[in-house]
C-alpha positions in Angstrom: 0.0 0.0 0.0 2.8 2.4 0.8 4.6 1.6 -2.4 1.5 2.4 -4.4 1.0 5.7 -2.5 4.7 6.6 -3.2 4.4 5.9 -6.9 1.2 7.9 -7.1 2.9 10.9 -5.5 5.8 10.5 -7.9 3.4 10.4 -10.8 1.6 13.5 -9.6 4.9 15.4 -9.4 5.8 14.2 -12.9 2.4 15.3 -14.2 2.8 18.8 -12.8 6.3 19.0 -14.4 5.2 17.9 -17.9 5.6 21.5 -19.2 8.9 22.2 -17.4 12.5 21.7 -18.6 12.9 18.1 -17.3 9.5 17.1 -18.6 7.3 14.3 -17.3 9.9 11.5 -17.3 12.7 13.6 -15.8 10.5 14.5 -12.8 9.2 11.0 -12.5 12.7 9.5 -12.3 13.9 12.3 -10.0 10.9 11.8 -7.6 11.5 8.1 -7.6 15.2 8.3 -7.1 15.0 10.9 -4.3 11.6 11.6 -2.8 8.4 13.3 -4.1 9.2 16.2 -1.8 12.6 16.7 -3.5 10.8 16.4 -6.8 8.4 19.2 -5.9 11.4 21.4 -4.8 13.0 20.7 -8.2 9.7 21.5 -9.9 9.4 24.8 -8.2 13.0 25.7 -8.9 12.9 24.9 -12.6 11.9 27.1 -15.5 9.1 26.4 -18.0 10.0 25.1 -21.4 10.8 27.7 -24.0 8.7 27.4 -27.1 10.8 27.0 -30.3 10.7 30.2 -32.4 10.0 29.5 -36.1 
């Protein structure tokens, strides 16, 4: 049960970071490697993706 909750928190952090520099997978792996709390701190410290100028 705790593992499922941990993975759900990691996925939530990753979903919130999908439009950031590291993207969904980067925040998912960072949250799983460290903790979801560290993932949120990374999320808040990162910049949004810059759209490519055509």
